[in-house]
A tleap script that builds the chain and sets N, CA, C and O, in Angstrom:
source leaprc.protein.ff14SB
mol = sequence {
  NASN GLU ASP LYS VAL LYS GLU ILE GLU GLY
  LYS ARG ILE ILE ASP LYS LEU ASP LYS ASP
  TYR TYR ASN ILE PHE LEU ASP LEU HIE GLY
  LYS GLN MET SER SER GLU LYS LEU ALA LEU
  HIE ILE GLN THR LEU VAL ASP ARG GLY ILE
  GLY ASN LEU CYS PHE VAL ILE ALA GLY SER
  LEU GLY TYR SER LYS GLU VAL LEU GLU TYR
  ALA ASN PHE ARG LEU SER LEU SER GLU MET
  THR PHE THR HIE GLN MET THR ARG LEU LEU
  ILE LEU GLU GLN ILE TYR ARG ALA PHE THR
  ILE LEU ASN GLY VAL ASN TYR HIE CLYS
}
set mol.1.N position { 1.390 24.260 18.073 }
set mol.1.CA position { 1.497 23.508 19.527 }
set mol.1.C position { 1.275 22.085 19.472 }
set mol.1.O position { 0.370 21.565 18.820 }
set mol.2.N position { 2.131 21.462 20.178 }
set mol.2.CA position { 2.169 20.054 19.909 }
set mol.2.C position { 0.931 19.488 20.534 }
set mol.2.O position { 0.286 18.679 19.867 }
set mol.3.N position { 0.473 19.855 21.880 }
set mol.3.CA position { -0.642 19.266 22.478 }
set mol.3.C position { -1.979 19.395 21.692 }
set mol.3.O position { -2.857 18.534 21.753 }
set mol.4.N position { -2.073 20.563 20.929 }
set mol.4.CA position { -3.235 20.749 20.180 }
set mol.4.C position { -3.165 19.766 18.781 }
set mol.4.O position { -4.200 19.374 18.243 }
set mol.5.N position { -1.902 19.446 18.302 }
set mol.5.CA position { -2.014 18.553 17.271 }
set mol.5.C position { -2.231 17.266 17.643 }
set mol.5.O position { -2.890 16.557 16.883 }
set mol.6.N position { -1.679 16.685 18.975 }
set mol.6.CA position { -1.944 15.501 19.393 }
set mol.6.C position { -3.501 15.284 19.874 }
set mol.6.O position { -3.999 14.159 19.860 }
set mol.7.N position { -4.234 16.448 20.303 }
set mol.7.CA position { -5.472 16.466 20.396 }
set mol.7.C position { -6.426 16.271 19.207 }
set mol.7.O position { -7.382 15.496 19.243 }
set mol.8.N position { -6.095 17.035 18.149 }
set mol.8.CA position { -6.834 16.930 16.789 }
set mol.8.C position { -6.576 15.406 16.355 }
set mol.8.O position { -7.538 14.684 16.090 }
set mol.9.N position { -5.240 14.926 16.287 }
set mol.9.CA position { -5.022 13.463 15.744 }
set mol.9.C position { -5.644 12.431 16.563 }
set mol.9.O position { -6.032 11.380 16.051 }
set mol.10.N position { -5.763 12.688 17.872 }
set mol.10.CA position { -6.597 11.866 18.927 }
set mol.10.C position { -7.933 11.801 18.623 }
set mol.10.O position { -8.472 10.695 18.670 }
set mol.11.N position { -8.665 12.908 18.279 }
set mol.11.CA position { -10.204 12.805 17.930 }
set mol.11.C position { -10.188 12.038 16.690 }
set mol.11.O position { -11.043 11.155 16.632 }
set mol.12.N position { -9.392 12.171 15.655 }
set mol.12.CA position { -9.506 11.425 14.344 }
set mol.12.C position { -9.477 9.903 14.656 }
set mol.12.O position { -10.237 9.101 14.114 }
set mol.13.N position { -8.495 9.562 15.617 }
set mol.13.CA position { -8.372 8.145 15.863 }
set mol.13.C position { -9.497 7.703 16.578 }
set mol.13.O position { -10.062 6.703 16.135 }
set mol.14.N position { -9.995 8.298 17.709 }
set mol.14.CA position { -11.177 7.964 18.490 }
set mol.14.C position { -12.337 7.669 17.391 }
set mol.14.O position { -12.948 6.601 17.353 }
set mol.15.N position { -12.535 8.621 16.610 }
set mol.15.CA position { -13.641 8.622 15.695 }
set mol.15.C position { -13.604 7.231 14.661 }
set mol.15.O position { -14.599 6.832 14.056 }
set mol.16.N position { -12.517 6.714 14.606 }
set mol.16.CA position { -12.224 5.394 13.711 }
set mol.16.C position { -12.277 4.361 14.509 }
set mol.16.O position { -12.492 3.300 13.923 }
set mol.17.N position { -12.132 4.292 15.858 }
set mol.17.CA position { -12.173 3.143 16.587 }
set mol.17.C position { -13.375 2.521 16.770 }
set mol.17.O position { -14.326 3.279 16.960 }
set mol.18.N position { -13.630 1.142 16.766 }
set mol.18.CA position { -14.834 0.430 17.142 }
set mol.18.C position { -14.692 -0.087 18.377 }
set mol.18.O position { -13.659 -0.661 18.724 }
set mol.19.N position { -15.746 0.079 19.161 }
set mol.19.CA position { -15.741 -0.497 20.493 }
set mol.19.C position { -15.599 -1.947 20.787 }
set mol.19.O position { -15.113 -2.412 21.818 }
set mol.20.N position { -16.138 -2.709 19.634 }
set mol.20.CA position { -16.089 -4.247 19.652 }
set mol.20.C position { -14.666 -4.587 19.242 }
set mol.20.O position { -14.436 -5.796 19.216 }
set mol.21.N position { -13.765 -3.865 18.949 }
set mol.21.CA position { -12.324 -4.315 18.664 }
set mol.21.C position { -11.588 -4.227 19.799 }
set mol.21.O position { -11.862 -3.444 20.708 }
set mol.22.N position { -10.466 -5.145 19.811 }
set mol.22.CA position { -9.463 -5.027 20.699 }
set mol.22.C position { -8.264 -4.179 20.094 }
set mol.22.O position { -7.529 -4.547 19.178 }
set mol.23.N position { -8.209 -3.029 20.748 }
set mol.23.CA position { -7.289 -2.015 20.129 }
set mol.23.C position { -5.700 -2.174 20.647 }
set mol.23.O position { -5.470 -2.061 21.852 }
set mol.24.N position { -4.780 -2.398 19.849 }
set mol.24.CA position { -3.486 -2.621 20.186 }
set mol.24.C position { -2.928 -1.239 19.577 }
set mol.24.O position { -3.125 -0.908 18.408 }
set mol.25.N position { -2.266 -0.537 20.435 }
set mol.25.CA position { -1.700 0.764 20.073 }
set mol.25.C position { -0.276 0.568 20.063 }
set mol.25.O position { 0.386 0.253 21.052 }
set mol.26.N position { 0.258 0.810 18.665 }
set mol.26.CA position { 1.826 0.941 18.582 }
set mol.26.C position { 2.417 2.085 19.249 }
set mol.26.O position { 2.211 3.239 18.874 }
set mol.27.N position { 3.191 1.759 20.292 }
set mol.27.CA position { 3.693 2.808 21.148 }
set mol.27.C position { 5.258 2.584 21.606 }
set mol.27.O position { 5.744 1.508 21.957 }
set mol.28.N position { 5.879 3.749 21.529 }
set mol.28.CA position { 7.284 3.559 21.945 }
set mol.28.C position { 7.481 3.141 23.258 }
set mol.28.O position { 8.495 2.536 23.606 }
set mol.29.N position { 6.332 3.506 24.196 }
set mol.29.CA position { 6.481 3.258 25.487 }
set mol.29.C position { 5.593 1.978 25.905 }
set mol.29.O position { 5.374 1.745 27.094 }
set mol.30.N position { 5.107 1.181 24.900 }
set mol.30.CA position { 4.430 -0.052 24.924 }
set mol.30.C position { 5.393 -1.167 25.415 }
set mol.30.O position { 6.585 -1.006 25.678 }
set mol.31.N position { 4.664 -2.359 25.498 }
set mol.31.CA position { 5.578 -3.560 25.757 }
set mol.31.C position { 6.191 -4.192 24.542 }
set mol.31.O position { 5.575 -4.363 23.491 }
set mol.32.N position { 7.482 -4.538 24.757 }
set mol.32.CA position { 8.202 -5.038 23.597 }
set mol.32.C position { 8.130 -6.538 23.870 }
set mol.32.O position { 8.260 -7.013 24.998 }
set mol.33.N position { 7.913 -7.257 22.757 }
set mol.33.CA position { 7.811 -8.788 22.745 }
set mol.33.C position { 8.376 -9.581 21.413 }
set mol.33.O position { 8.274 -9.132 20.272 }
set mol.34.N position { 8.917 -10.689 21.716 }
set mol.34.CA position { 9.280 -11.426 20.433 }
set mol.34.C position { 8.186 -11.688 19.595 }
set mol.34.O position { 7.027 -11.440 19.925 }
set mol.35.N position { 8.571 -12.267 18.337 }
set mol.35.CA position { 7.461 -12.753 17.408 }
set mol.35.C position { 6.649 -13.805 18.109 }
set mol.35.O position { 5.422 -13.813 18.002 }
set mol.36.N position { 7.228 -14.594 18.742 }
set mol.36.CA position { 6.559 -15.941 19.387 }
set mol.36.C position { 5.599 -15.386 20.476 }
set mol.36.O position { 4.435 -15.784 20.513 }
set mol.37.N position { 6.049 -14.511 21.324 }
set mol.37.CA position { 5.237 -13.917 22.439 }
set mol.37.C position { 4.039 -13.347 21.763 }
set mol.37.O position { 2.911 -13.692 22.114 }
set mol.38.N position { 4.274 -12.343 20.646 }
set mol.38.CA position { 3.179 -11.770 20.005 }
set mol.38.C position { 2.162 -12.712 19.661 }
set mol.38.O position { 0.981 -12.538 19.960 }
set mol.39.N position { 2.658 -13.863 18.941 }
set mol.39.CA position { 1.778 -14.945 18.585 }
set mol.39.C position { 0.869 -15.457 19.617 }
set mol.39.O position { -0.352 -15.515 19.472 }
set mol.40.N position { 1.502 -15.822 20.651 }
set mol.40.CA position { 0.961 -16.287 21.958 }
set mol.40.C position { -0.201 -15.193 22.427 }
set mol.40.O position { -1.336 -15.544 22.751 }
set mol.41.N position { 0.191 -14.008 22.414 }
set mol.41.CA position { -0.662 -12.975 22.883 }
set mol.41.C position { -1.960 -12.985 22.005 }
set mol.41.O position { -3.076 -12.963 22.525 }
set mol.42.N position { -1.773 -13.019 20.714 }
set mol.42.CA position { -2.889 -13.099 19.882 }
set mol.42.C position { -3.716 -14.371 19.971 }
set mol.42.O position { -4.939 -14.311 19.840 }
set mol.43.N position { -3.124 -15.457 20.178 }
set mol.43.CA position { -3.823 -16.757 20.434 }
set mol.43.C position { -4.750 -16.732 21.658 }
set mol.43.O position { -5.890 -17.196 21.684 }
set mol.44.N position { -4.035 -16.062 22.780 }
set mol.44.CA position { -4.815 -15.911 23.995 }
set mol.44.C position { -6.022 -14.946 23.846 }
set mol.44.O position { -7.010 -15.088 24.566 }
set mol.45.N position { -5.947 -14.026 22.969 }
set mol.45.CA position { -7.099 -13.166 22.700 }
set mol.45.C position { -8.210 -14.025 21.971 }
set mol.45.O position { -9.398 -13.941 22.280 }
set mol.46.N position { -7.734 -14.845 20.996 }
set mol.46.CA position { -8.532 -15.674 20.159 }
set mol.46.C position { -9.278 -16.572 21.198 }
set mol.46.O position { -10.508 -16.615 21.189 }
set mol.47.N position { -8.565 -17.262 22.057 }
set mol.47.CA position { -9.142 -18.252 22.996 }
set mol.47.C position { -10.179 -17.469 23.831 }
set mol.47.O position { -11.215 -18.023 24.199 }
set mol.48.N position { -9.902 -16.185 24.130 }
set mol.48.CA position { -11.070 -15.451 24.946 }
set mol.48.C position { -12.185 -15.084 24.222 }
set mol.48.O position { -13.154 -14.659 24.851 }
set mol.49.N position { -12.236 -15.169 22.987 }
set mol.49.CA position { -13.343 -14.996 21.909 }
set mol.49.C position { -13.204 -13.518 21.460 }
set mol.49.O position { -14.182 -12.798 21.262 }
set mol.50.N position { -11.944 -13.128 21.316 }
set mol.50.CA position { -11.828 -11.799 20.821 }
set mol.50.C position { -11.197 -12.119 19.409 }
set mol.50.O position { -10.086 -12.625 19.256 }
set mol.51.N position { -12.038 -11.763 18.431 }
set mol.51.CA position { -11.684 -11.984 17.027 }
set mol.51.C position { -11.415 -10.801 16.203 }
set mol.51.O position { -11.035 -11.021 15.053 }
set mol.52.N position { -11.555 -9.468 16.623 }
set mol.52.CA position { -11.486 -8.315 15.975 }
set mol.52.C position { -10.258 -7.439 16.646 }
set mol.52.O position { -10.369 -6.879 17.737 }
set mol.53.N position { -9.188 -7.409 15.908 }
set mol.53.CA position { -8.065 -6.708 16.382 }
set mol.53.C position { -7.910 -5.366 15.473 }
set mol.53.O position { -8.223 -5.359 14.283 }
set mol.54.N position { -7.433 -4.316 16.105 }
set mol.54.CA position { -7.241 -3.127 15.487 }
set mol.54.C position { -5.814 -2.569 16.008 }
set mol.54.O position { -5.566 -2.254 17.173 }
set mol.55.N position { -4.973 -2.513 14.968 }
set mol.55.CA position { -3.607 -2.016 15.381 }
set mol.55.C position { -3.677 -0.577 14.849 }
set mol.55.O position { -3.968 -0.256 13.696 }
set mol.56.N position { -3.350 0.280 15.918 }
set mol.56.CA position { -3.223 1.850 15.759 }
set mol.56.C position { -1.770 2.369 15.910 }
set mol.56.O position { -0.909 1.947 16.682 }
set mol.57.N position { -1.684 3.350 15.030 }
set mol.57.CA position { -0.271 4.014 14.862 }
set mol.57.C position { -0.413 5.341 15.148 }
set mol.57.O position { -1.388 5.855 14.600 }
set mol.58.N position { 0.280 6.091 15.864 }
set mol.58.CA position { 0.118 7.440 16.311 }
set mol.58.C position { 0.827 8.254 15.246 }
set mol.58.O position { 1.569 7.808 14.370 }
set mol.59.N position { 0.469 9.575 15.466 }
set mol.59.CA position { 1.262 10.633 14.733 }
set mol.59.C position { 2.645 10.638 15.296 }
set mol.59.O position { 2.994 9.944 16.250 }
set mol.60.N position { 3.459 11.525 14.595 }
set mol.60.CA position { 4.978 11.645 15.010 }
set mol.60.C position { 5.053 12.089 16.436 }
set mol.60.O position { 6.073 11.785 17.055 }
set mol.61.N position { 4.121 12.762 17.040 }
set mol.61.CA position { 4.144 13.355 18.310 }
set mol.61.C position { 3.565 12.361 19.476 }
set mol.61.O position { 3.622 12.666 20.667 }
set mol.62.N position { 3.015 11.169 19.009 }
set mol.62.CA position { 2.518 10.287 19.878 }
set mol.62.C position { 1.116 10.480 20.179 }
set mol.62.O position { 0.466 11.239 19.462 }
set mol.63.N position { 0.562 9.876 21.168 }
set mol.63.CA position { -0.818 9.769 21.517 }
set mol.63.C position { -1.216 10.843 22.482 }
set mol.63.O position { -0.371 11.197 23.304 }
set mol.64.N position { -2.443 11.427 22.484 }
set mol.64.CA position { -2.967 12.336 23.468 }
set mol.64.C position { -3.416 11.300 24.684 }
set mol.64.O position { -3.808 10.143 24.537 }
set mol.65.N position { -3.256 12.012 25.890 }
set mol.65.CA position { -3.790 11.141 27.062 }
set mol.65.C position { -5.247 10.639 26.815 }
set mol.65.O position { -5.569 9.512 27.194 }
set mol.66.N position { -6.124 11.458 26.187 }
set mol.66.CA position { -7.475 10.917 25.848 }
set mol.66.C position { -7.658 9.732 25.064 }
set mol.66.O position { -8.485 8.862 25.339 }
set mol.67.N position { -6.712 9.702 23.877 }
set mol.67.CA position { -6.787 8.573 23.115 }
set mol.67.C position { -6.233 7.233 23.715 }
set mol.67.O position { -6.699 6.131 23.427 }
set mol.68.N position { -5.203 7.439 24.568 }
set mol.68.CA position { -4.601 6.363 25.274 }
set mol.68.C position { -5.639 5.488 26.015 }
set mol.68.O position { -5.503 4.275 26.171 }
set mol.69.N position { -6.714 6.232 26.467 }
set mol.69.CA position { -7.725 5.483 27.406 }
set mol.69.C position { -8.476 4.259 26.561 }
set mol.69.O position { -9.044 3.300 27.084 }
set mol.70.N position { -8.353 4.502 25.192 }
set mol.70.CA position { -8.888 3.429 24.167 }
set mol.70.C position { -8.183 2.166 24.079 }
set mol.70.O position { -8.745 1.122 23.745 }
set mol.71.N position { -6.746 2.270 24.429 }
set mol.71.CA position { -5.861 1.116 24.126 }
set mol.71.C position { -6.256 0.038 25.095 }
set mol.71.O position { -6.412 0.235 26.300 }
set mol.72.N position { -6.403 -1.081 24.504 }
set mol.72.CA position { -6.488 -2.398 25.284 }
set mol.72.C position { -5.076 -2.909 25.622 }
set mol.72.O position { -4.841 -3.536 26.655 }
set mol.73.N position { -4.135 -2.603 24.680 }
set mol.73.CA position { -2.666 -3.113 24.823 }
set mol.73.C position { -1.944 -2.018 24.079 }
set mol.73.O position { -2.391 -1.395 23.115 }
set mol.74.N position { -0.765 -1.866 24.654 }
set mol.74.CA position { 0.315 -0.876 23.934 }
set mol.74.C position { 1.434 -1.794 23.611 }
set mol.74.O position { 1.934 -2.435 24.535 }
set mol.75.N position { 1.903 -1.933 22.348 }
set mol.75.CA position { 2.950 -2.605 21.970 }
set mol.75.C position { 4.036 -1.846 21.330 }
set mol.75.O position { 3.719 -0.984 20.511 }
set mol.76.N position { 5.261 -2.053 21.597 }
set mol.76.CA position { 6.388 -1.245 21.116 }
set mol.76.C position { 6.977 -2.351 20.051 }
set mol.76.O position { 7.043 -3.540 20.366 }
set mol.77.N position { 7.394 -1.874 18.789 }
set mol.77.CA position { 8.110 -2.589 17.914 }
set mol.77.C position { 9.536 -2.502 18.044 }
set mol.77.O position { 10.301 -3.346 17.576 }
set mol.78.N position { 9.871 -1.552 18.637 }
set mol.78.CA position { 11.357 -1.170 18.957 }
set mol.78.C position { 11.393 0.119 19.678 }
set mol.78.O position { 10.449 0.905 19.748 }
set mol.79.N position { 12.569 0.272 20.212 }
set mol.79.CA position { 12.850 1.579 20.747 }
set mol.79.C position { 13.231 2.734 19.724 }
set mol.79.O position { 13.279 3.931 20.006 }
set mol.80.N position { 13.491 2.164 18.492 }
set mol.80.CA position { 13.925 3.210 17.351 }
set mol.80.C position { 12.433 3.754 16.852 }
set mol.80.O position { 11.373 3.214 17.170 }
set mol.81.N position { 12.546 4.780 16.114 }
set mol.81.CA position { 11.459 5.496 15.431 }
set mol.81.C position { 11.408 5.101 14.116 }
set mol.81.O position { 12.472 5.023 13.502 }
set mol.82.N position { 10.191 4.788 13.472 }
set mol.82.CA position { 10.135 4.535 12.034 }
set mol.82.C position { 8.990 5.444 11.427 }
set mol.82.O position { 8.077 5.892 12.120 }
set mol.83.N position { 9.113 5.661 10.150 }
set mol.83.CA position { 8.021 6.189 9.522 }
set mol.83.C position { 6.618 5.348 9.471 }
set mol.83.O position { 6.496 4.128 9.572 }
set mol.84.N position { 5.644 6.277 9.298 }
set mol.84.CA position { 4.387 5.404 9.262 }
set mol.84.C position { 4.321 4.271 8.241 }
set mol.84.O position { 3.764 3.209 8.515 }
set mol.85.N position { 4.835 4.484 7.184 }
set mol.85.CA position { 4.837 3.603 5.994 }
set mol.85.C position { 5.720 2.318 6.429 }
set mol.85.O position { 5.265 1.206 6.163 }
set mol.86.N position { 6.889 2.424 7.048 }
set mol.86.CA position { 7.593 1.508 7.600 }
set mol.86.C position { 6.984 0.728 8.872 }
set mol.86.O position { 7.109 -0.482 9.061 }
set mol.87.N position { 6.408 1.495 9.583 }
set mol.87.CA position { 5.735 0.918 10.755 }
set mol.87.C position { 4.472 -0.049 10.123 }
set mol.87.O position { 4.336 -1.182 10.584 }
set mol.88.N position { 3.661 0.385 9.175 }
set mol.88.CA position { 2.602 -0.608 8.681 }
set mol.88.C position { 3.189 -1.668 8.147 }
set mol.88.O position { 2.592 -2.736 8.281 }
set mol.89.N position { 4.420 -1.663 7.451 }
set mol.89.CA position { 4.990 -2.726 6.848 }
set mol.89.C position { 5.578 -3.735 7.856 }
set mol.89.O position { 5.509 -4.943 7.628 }
set mol.90.N position { 6.137 -3.260 8.932 }
set mol.90.CA position { 6.580 -3.968 10.142 }
set mol.90.C position { 5.519 -4.748 10.874 }
set mol.90.O position { 5.608 -5.944 11.150 }
set mol.91.N position { 4.511 -3.961 11.161 }
set mol.91.CA position { 3.411 -4.665 12.015 }
set mol.91.C position { 2.471 -5.696 11.102 }
set mol.91.O position { 1.862 -6.646 11.595 }
set mol.92.N position { 2.457 -5.367 9.777 }
set mol.92.CA position { 1.850 -6.376 8.911 }
set mol.92.C position { 2.695 -7.517 8.806 }
set mol.92.O position { 2.143 -8.617 8.814 }
set mol.93.N position { 3.911 -7.456 8.710 }
set mol.93.CA position { 4.800 -8.722 8.614 }
set mol.93.C position { 4.755 -9.544 9.860 }
set mol.93.O position { 4.698 -10.773 9.802 }
set mol.94.N position { 4.784 -8.752 11.213 }
set mol.94.CA position { 4.633 -9.447 12.411 }
set mol.94.C position { 3.407 -9.980 12.681 }
set mol.94.O position { 3.412 -10.906 13.491 }
set mol.95.N position { 2.241 -9.612 12.171 }
set mol.95.CA position { 0.931 -10.280 12.216 }
set mol.95.C position { 0.935 -11.555 11.356 }
set mol.95.O position { 0.363 -12.576 11.739 }
set mol.96.N position { 1.566 -11.479 10.232 }
set mol.96.CA position { 1.679 -12.624 9.294 }
set mol.96.C position { 2.499 -13.569 9.979 }
set mol.96.O position { 2.143 -14.746 10.034 }
set mol.97.N position { 3.486 -13.207 10.472 }
set mol.97.CA position { 4.541 -14.041 11.193 }
set mol.97.C position { 3.849 -14.711 12.441 }
set mol.97.O position { 4.072 -15.894 12.696 }
set mol.98.N position { 3.080 -14.011 13.149 }
set mol.98.CA position { 2.283 -14.667 14.349 }
set mol.98.C position { 1.448 -15.726 13.897 }
set mol.98.O position { 1.269 -16.717 14.605 }
set mol.99.N position { 0.867 -15.586 12.657 }
set mol.99.CA position { -0.176 -16.524 12.325 }
set mol.99.C position { 0.556 -17.801 11.693 }
set mol.99.O position { 0.013 -18.904 11.761 }
set mol.100.N position { 1.765 -17.633 11.094 }
set mol.100.CA position { 2.551 -18.565 10.599 }
set mol.100.C position { 2.907 -19.462 11.750 }
set mol.100.O position { 2.696 -20.672 11.664 }
set mol.101.N position { 3.509 -18.851 12.970 }
set mol.101.CA position { 3.820 -19.474 14.198 }
set mol.101.C position { 2.765 -20.401 14.592 }
set mol.101.O position { 2.927 -21.619 14.669 }
set mol.102.N position { 1.530 -19.697 14.873 }
set mol.102.CA position { 0.374 -20.254 15.463 }
set mol.102.C position { -0.046 -21.510 14.499 }
set mol.102.O position { -0.621 -22.478 14.996 }
set mol.103.N position { 0.244 -21.463 13.192 }
set mol.103.CA position { -0.137 -22.596 12.365 }
set mol.103.C position { 1.002 -23.600 11.918 }
set mol.103.O position { 0.809 -24.488 11.088 }
set mol.104.N position { 2.064 -23.395 12.478 }
set mol.104.CA position { 3.223 -24.182 12.524 }
set mol.104.C position { 3.814 -24.201 11.081 }
set mol.104.O position { 4.235 -25.243 10.580 }
set mol.105.N position { 3.825 -23.002 10.437 }
set mol.105.CA position { 4.496 -22.938 9.274 }
set mol.105.C position { 5.851 -22.419 9.527 }
set mol.105.O position { 6.094 -21.674 10.477 }
set mol.106.N position { 6.852 -22.865 8.560 }
set mol.106.CA position { 8.110 -22.602 8.942 }
set mol.106.C position { 8.699 -21.209 8.425 }
set mol.106.O position { 9.909 -20.995 8.499 }
set mol.107.N position { 7.907 -20.372 7.956 }
set mol.107.CA position { 8.169 -19.066 7.495 }
set mol.107.C position { 9.045 -18.345 8.521 }
set mol.107.O position { 10.084 -17.773 8.195 }
set mol.108.N position { 8.554 -18.400 9.851 }
set mol.108.CA position { 9.082 -17.552 11.060 }
set mol.108.C position { 10.526 -17.847 11.282 }
set mol.108.O position { 11.143 -17.069 12.010 }
set mol.109.N position { 11.120 -18.810 10.784 }
set mol.109.CA position { 12.572 -19.132 11.126 }
set mol.109.C position { 13.341 -19.139 9.865 }
set mol.109.O position { 14.549 -19.375 9.879 }
savepdb mol mol.pdb
quit
């Protein structure tokens, strides 16, 4: 039962979340943005005093409705589907790229 699987995975995610973190859920239905816009979004959060970010990756069936209530922002890397391992690599690279952009390093081009 897909709903039951999403519920179980959702409880695991919720148990790991910290209320003091800004939770960015990687979600097919989230907002797509360029690397530069992601960098600006992160800078805006830092400017607002938000220093702890948590990037969350759902299971293959997506998020349960309950767990989505914990999302501060929903980000889509692409309309394509990636494995968890690939998603981890892609978001890590984009976080690194965002900080190079914010620090004026030429890596991002």
